[in-house]
C-alpha positions as CSV (number, residue, x, y, z in Angstrom):
1,R,35.3,45.6,152.5
2,V,38.0,48.0,151.5
3,L,38.6,51.0,153.7
4,F,40.4,54.0,152.3
5,R,43.2,56.2,153.8
6,S,41.8,59.3,152.1
7,I,38.8,60.5,150.1
8,M,38.6,63.7,148.1
9,C,35.3,65.3,147.6
10,L,35.9,68.3,145.3
11,S,33.2,70.5,143.8
12,I,30.4,67.9,144.0
13,T,28.4,68.7,147.1
14,K,26.2,71.3,145.3
15,W,25.3,68.8,142.6
16,I,24.5,66.1,145.2
17,H,22.4,68.6,147.0
18,F,20.5,69.6,143.9
19,N,19.9,66.1,142.8
20,W,19.2,64.3,146.1
21,G,18.5,67.1,148.5
22,D,19.7,67.3,152.1
23,C,19.4,63.6,152.7
24,G,21.7,63.0,149.7
25,V,24.4,65.2,151.2
26,R,24.0,63.6,154.7
27,R,24.2,60.1,153.0
28,L,27.3,61.1,151.1
29,F,29.1,62.3,154.3
30,K,28.0,59.1,156.2
31,K,29.2,56.9,153.4
32,I,32.5,58.7,153.3
33,Y,32.9,58.3,157.1
34,D,32.1,54.6,156.9
35,S,34.5,54.1,153.9
36,L,37.5,55.6,155.7
37,R,39.7,53.5,157.9
38,P,40.4,54.9,161.4
39,G,42.7,57.9,161.0
40,G,41.6,58.3,157.4
41,I,41.4,61.8,155.8
42,L,38.5,63.6,154.1
43,I,39.5,66.4,151.8
44,L,36.4,68.5,151.1
45,E,35.9,71.5,148.8
46,P,32.3,72.5,149.1
47,Q,30.9,75.1,146.8
48,E,29.8,78.4,148.3
49,W,26.1,79.3,148.7
50,K,26.3,82.0,146.0
51,S,27.3,79.2,143.6
52,Y,24.0,77.4,144.5
53,K,22.1,80.7,143.8
54,K,23.5,80.9,140.3
55,K,22.6,77.3,139.4
56,K,19.1,77.0,140.9
57,Y,17.6,78.2,137.6
58,L,19.0,75.3,135.5
59,T,15.8,73.3,136.1
60,E,12.5,73.7,137.9
61,E,13.4,70.8,140.2
62,F,16.6,72.6,141.2
63,K,14.7,75.7,142.0
64,Q,12.3,73.7,144.3
65,V,15.2,71.9,146.0
66,Y,17.1,75.1,146.5
67,K,14.1,76.5,148.6
68,K,14.3,73.5,151.0
69,I,18.1,73.2,151.5
70,Q,18.8,73.3,155.2
71,P,22.4,72.4,155.8
72,R,24.0,75.1,153.7
73,P,27.7,74.6,152.8
74,N,28.8,76.8,155.8
75,L,27.2,74.2,158.1
76,F,28.9,71.1,156.6
77,Q,31.8,71.4,159.1
78,N,29.5,71.3,162.1
79,Y,27.7,68.3,160.7
80,L,30.9,66.4,160.0
81,V,32.3,67.1,163.4
82,Q,29.3,67.1,165.7
83,R,27.1,64.5,164.1
84,L,29.5,62.1,162.4
85,G,32.5,62.4,164.7
86,F,35.2,63.7,162.3
87,T,38.0,65.8,163.7
88,Y,38.5,69.1,162.0
89,V,42.2,69.3,161.0
90,T,42.6,72.5,158.9
91,K,41.3,74.8,156.3
92,I,43.5,75.5,153.3
93,V,42.7,79.0,151.9
94,P,44.0,79.8,148.4
95,D,46.3,82.8,148.0
96,L,44.0,85.0,146.0
97,N,46.9,87.0,144.7
98,N,48.3,83.9,143.0
99,V,45.1,82.3,141.7
100,K,44.4,82.6,137.9
101,A,41.2,84.5,137.2
102,E,39.5,81.4,135.8
103,G,40.6,79.1,138.6
104,F,38.7,78.0,141.7
105,K,39.2,80.2,144.7
106,R,37.4,78.0,147.3
107,P,39.0,76.9,150.5
108,I,39.6,73.2,151.1
109,F,38.8,71.6,154.4
110,I,40.6,68.6,155.9
111,F,38.9,66.3,158.4
112,Q,40.1,63.1,160.0
113,K,38.2,60.1,161.1
114,P,39.3,59.2,164.7
115,S,41.7,56.4,165.2
């Protein structure tokens, strides 16, 4: 089995949440943890809750899933650290003065699997 030094998870947690619910997000994070070698890095860019609100109307299924979502994106860090054992490394916050209007303005979180 191949273990990775780093895994990037950019702008997909919302879609996993909508399509597979809370258990899908937890399964994703566990699979990432298991796929990293000791000392490996997770680079995570979760979408904000307001982004979920905008997309919940795309389908009736999304609307139903939205009502049941428990680990909102602001709780992902706690889950990754307290439940899975990642170490929180840092949060990279974009300089909003230098971001193009159409660009993403979300922070990126860095976690490390213990050695």
